[in-house]
N, C-alpha and C positions, 0 to 999 in steps of 0.2 A: 731624276738626280735627287730635291731635295728628300723624296720619300723615306730614299736607301738612306740617305745622311741622319733620317729620325730616329730609325728603327735602331743604328747604328750607334749610337747617342749613346743607350747606356751602357754599350754593350762592347768597345773601343770606342775612347777619346779623340785617340789623334786620324783614324780613321776615320770619323764624324767627324771633325773639324775636316779638313778633307776633300769631304766630299762632297762641304758647305762653299767652298771652297772653287771647288770642280763645277758644282751647279752655279758660279758666279762668275766668273770665267762664263762659260755654257751665254749668260746671256748677256752677257759686255758684251758678247760679238754679236749677237742675234741685233743687242741696238734697237732702230727701230720697230723693226720687223719680232723681238720677243709679244711675246701671250701676255693679254691685262697689264697693269703698269711693270710688264720686264725686271730690269733688273732693282729697281722700285722696293716689289714686290723680292723678289727671290735673296736684296741683301736685307728689308723685313723681316720675313725669313732661318733666314741665317745669326741671328740674335736669342735662335735659341739653341749653339749650338754652344754644345761642351765646355766652362772657359778654360782657356790655352794651360799646356803643365810649365812647367818652371825649371828651369830659364824658356822666357818662350821658343820657337822653332818660329826663324821666316813668313814657311806659311802660316803659321799663325801667324804673327802680327800684321801679314800682309790683308787673311781675311778682319780680321779684327778693322784695319786703317778704312776697303772697302767698303767693308758692314756700313761704318760708324757716316764714308763720303755720300752713301747714297741715300740713308736714312734722314741725317742731323746733318748736312752739307760739306759741302767744300773745305771753308777754314776751320771751319770743327777736326776734321779728318785729318789734317797738314803733320799733327805733330807724330801721331803715328802714321801717319803712312811715307814720314820720312826715318823712321827707324827704322822701319822693314824696308828698304832701299836698304838702307846700311846696314843691318845684316844681313843683307844679300851680297853683300860687299865685302866684310870683315866673317862674318861668320865658315867657320873654320868644314862644317858638312856636306857633304854635296856628290852625296848618292843623285841618284836618276830618280827618284821624289824631291830633290830637292831640285832638280834642274831642271824641268822639266813647268816650274812653279817661275823660273827668269825670267821667259817671254813676259805672262803679265808685269812681273816687277819694271820691265825695262819697258814698257808703257806708262806704269806708272812713276814716274822719274821725269819727261815731256810732262807729265798730267801735272807735276807741281815745276812745274817752269829752272827745277834743275840741270843742268845741262852736263855738266862734269860727273853729276853721279849719270843720267842717262849714254853719256861716253862711256864710264868705270861697268857701269852693269849688262850692257849690249855688245861691248868688249870677251867679260868674261866670259858671256854665254855659250859666245859662237869657241872659242875656246876648249871648255868643259865639253861641251856637245861634238867637238873636232877630236879629247881624246879619249871620248866614250864612244865616238864611230857614234853617233846616233844621228840616224841622213835621215830619221820621224822631225827628231827637230830644227837639227842644224841650220834645214831652208828658213827659216818662219827667226829663224837665230839671226842666220846671214842679213835680213831682208831687212830687222830691225837693223843690224849696227851698219849695212845702207845707207837708210836711215836718217842716222849721225851725223853722215861724210855730207846729206844733202843739202843739211843744214848748216852745213860746218863750209857747202862753196866747193864741196868733193868732190866734184862729179864724177873722174877718173877714178879715184878706191869706188865707190859710189858703183858702174860699171862693174867693174874686179866679178866685186860679190855676185850683185843683182844675172852676172851670167854664171856661176858658180851655182849660187841658184839653182837656173835653169837645166840644169847638167845634172842636179839628184834627182830632180824628175823627169826629168827623163831616164834615168836609172830604175826609178822607187817608181815610174808611174800615177804617186800622188798628184789632187793638184796642183793648178800652178797660181801658187803665192806671189800677184803682181804688184801690191800695197807698194816698192817703191817704184816698181818700172811704170808705172803712172807717172810719180808723181817728178822723173828722174824724164820724161818725155815732155810733160809740161811746160816743165823750168827751164826744158836746152829748146821750145818756141817748134817744132817740130808738129805742128801744129795734124796733120794729115793721120800720125799715128799714134799722135797722145788723144784723140778724137775718140779714132777703131781704140785704143789700150781702152777709153773714160769707157764709153761699149763695151765693151765686154768685159771689165768688170763689175760695168754695173747690171745687166745679164746672168755671170757667171755666183754673185752674190744675191742678190733676189734671187736664183732655185734652192738655194745653195742655206739660205736667211737666215746670214750673214748681212745684217744691217750697221754691222760698223767702216766694213770694205766698200761699202755704195760710198758712205762720211767722204771715207779717204779719195772717192775719185773724183761726185761732189767739190773737199778739197780742193785738188787737181783741177778743174773742171774753171770753179773761179781764181784759182790763179794763172794759168794760163790766159784767161781774160782779164784780168785785172794789167798780166804784162804787157798783150798789143795791143790795151789803152777801149774794148770791148767792156765799158763799167755798166750797163744796162746786165747783160748776158752775167756776169760776174758779180751781180746784184741778187737775183732773178736761185742762182745755183747757192750761192754761201747763204741765201737764208734756210734757202728752202735744208739746206745741209745744221742751222744753228736750232732747229727745230728741235733740236736733239742731243742732251747728254752726256757725247763719245767721251768714252776716257780720251785726256789729251790730246784730243783732238777742238773741242769743241772752242775755246780759244784760241787756235792759231786760225780757226776760221771768224770766228767771230773782228779778230783782226783783218780779215777779207775783203767782209761784208765794212768793216769804217769806209779801210778808202775809196769801192762801189761805192757807198752808197753819197759819198760826199763828191763822185767824180761826179755822176748821175745827178748832183740834184736831190739827196734824198736827205734831209741835213738832220730832221727829226730821227726818223732813222739808224742818221749814222750814231745817233747821239745818246739815242733804245743802247742799240749797240758796243757802243765806247760805256757803259754807269756798266751794262751788263760786264765787258772786260776787264775793266776796274773792281771791279766785288772781288775775282781770281787773281788778277798780277798782285792786289797792296796787298791780300791777304799772305803770299809767295814772301812776294819783298825780295824775289833775287832779282838781278841785274839788267838779267833774259826778259824775264818779266813788266819788269816796272819800266824797261828799253820800248818795248812791246809799245808797251801804255801811251809810253809819252810820243811815239814815231804815230799812233792813235791819232793821239788825242792833240798833235797840232795840226790835223791833219781838217777838223775842225775849231781849228783857234784864230787873229787873226796877233795884225802886229808883234810885239814885244813877245807875247806871250807868246805866239806862233813860235819866234825865231828859238823862245828859251826851252818850249817840247821837242824842239824839233834836237838842238843842243843839246839836253838830257839824252836823248834818243842814241844820237852817236854816240857819248861819253859812255853812255851805259854798254848798250850794242859791241863794242870795242872789249870791253872788260872778258869777253862771254866765245864762246867760240862760236855763237850764229852767225856764222862772216855774212849766211845771204842776208841777216838780218840788217845788219849794221848795211849790206852794202842797196841795202831798197831804203833803207831813211839819207841814206847820201845821193837820193837818185830823187826820194819826193824833197829831200828838201834842199837842193841844187830848184825841180821846179817851184816851185812856192820863192825864191830869189826871183826868179830870171821874169816869175808875174810881179817883183816888187821890182822890178826893172832894175837889180842891180847883176846885173852880166856879168861883173869880174867875179862875182862871187857865187854865185850859179856856176859859169863855168867851170873854178872851180872842185865842185862836189858832182855836175855831171860825171866832168871824162874820169872822177876818180872810176862812180859807175861804171862808165859805161866799161874805163878797161878795167874793169875788177868782172863784173857778167860775161864779158864775151873768154878776159883770161879763163873760166871754171864753165864755161858753154851755158848760160842762158843764154838764148841767140837771139829772146822777143825782145824781155826786160835791158839789152843790149840795144837795141835800136829801140824802140822808148828811152834814153836815154840820146839816143844819136841823132832824135829828131829833134828832142830840145837842144842838145848843140844846136846845131844847124841854125835852128832858130835863136840864140847867141849870134852869132858869129863867126862860132868854134869852123876851123876845119879839119874836122874829122878826120883821123889816122886811117889808113885802106885797110881791107877785111885781114883775117891773117891769110898767112900760108895755105896753098890747099890741100883738103885730108889726107886725098889719098900718100905723102909726103911725110905724113904724123904715122905714128903707133899710135892703135887703136888702146884703149885700157886695155884687154887680156892680153895687147902680144907687150905693151909693157911690162906688167904681173909674168910673162913666160922668159922674156928680155932681164926683168933681175931677178929670178929666182936661176936660173942659166947660168949667170956671171957667182951667183955667188956658186956653183959647183954643179947644183944638180943636173941626176939625167934625165931624161925624155922619163924615162919611170917614174924615178921622184916626182917632178912635177905634175903629170896628166895625174898623180898618186889623189895630190897635193892641192890640187884647178882641177877633179870630175871630169880628165879630158885621159884621150888616148893618146900613147905616147908618138904615136903615129897621124894627129893630128897636132900631140904639142910640134912637132916636127917643121909641119906646112907652116904653122905660125912665126918659127924661127925663121925659115925659109921667106916671110913673108917680113920680120927686123930682121933682116942679114939684107937684101934689095934696097930698103928704103933707107937701108943707112950704109949702105954700101959697102960693104965689109961681106966677107966670104967664111969665116969663120970665128967658133964659141969663143975663144980667146983676143981676140976681138972688143968682143962686150967690151 
């Protein structure tokens, strides 16, 4: 692709720039499996791209920002990458060529620790892909949008989109997109299913040369082990993942590494990881970034400094969409308070964490909070009602659409299901809710 971009440069500047961006996107996906210096080498070559037109297209801003990020550093690239993300949100041109770059912009936004921009650009990509009927783009777009839901603690909504992704892949026969599935399984504490998915993602990603997908699997594994209290395993996995500066993932994995290192008694490694994390979060300056840093810094602190950092983390993360990160801040603060023998305050934060984790479906993290509550002498509430009486995410989605007056054919077209499958799910909804018709929904 680089050779093609060089040949195109004197003939068609716009096409040459898109070809350089395509090469950069491929190098980002290759990650640790990239040849030579990987994405850095491609970014260096992209410096030779012709100048952007005036006014620059969103794709032009994205190319310039990513080239700077991988050649001059994260902090230097922040202003140009922020302009790029905003251009995708506000530019009126949405042809097929523009749409194809939304996936890359949706990975840049969380790299900047911008939760609102991430939600908006991911939602816009799904909307545009649906309008255009682009089944080649929609699975990745829906997977990224599902990831936004996961971090917001909205596991049920994420599951609906994951089901849609799987349905489209069955229709098209394309390679599976399991990025969000593996995160969901890990956060739900479904260890057997999660381990199986992690192995499958790593196997398939290795075969296709997709190093970034391998890092997603490592990140999921580190979160799973941290939730289960297996900090040694979490440390080793996160350490391996942090050897690579994968777009949007590097900061997240560093936060897992700090927690695992502290809990496994590796204070030097934790301090090093915190330093690397702070370089990014302080440059970003968003509440999501600084709240994550504060939570990580608190784990390495003692006394009043630790308490101030925990409270800062909760205050900042409460102003974001990142409910999962916020609840994890309550959990580690509660754990610290218990070890400080401040049981009353500890119970308040641990109870909040336990109930929030249980409500969103993060079973292993909820169990970790429950163990701490028991150690505080707290009477832990009984488990939630049996799953057989609750609607699955897809059943809830179908019930909502049926309640809005959609026919089975219309519901099936939107969710990529056959009308017969929609009818089967509706019968299950009626049985679980003790009703017999759509009118009763």
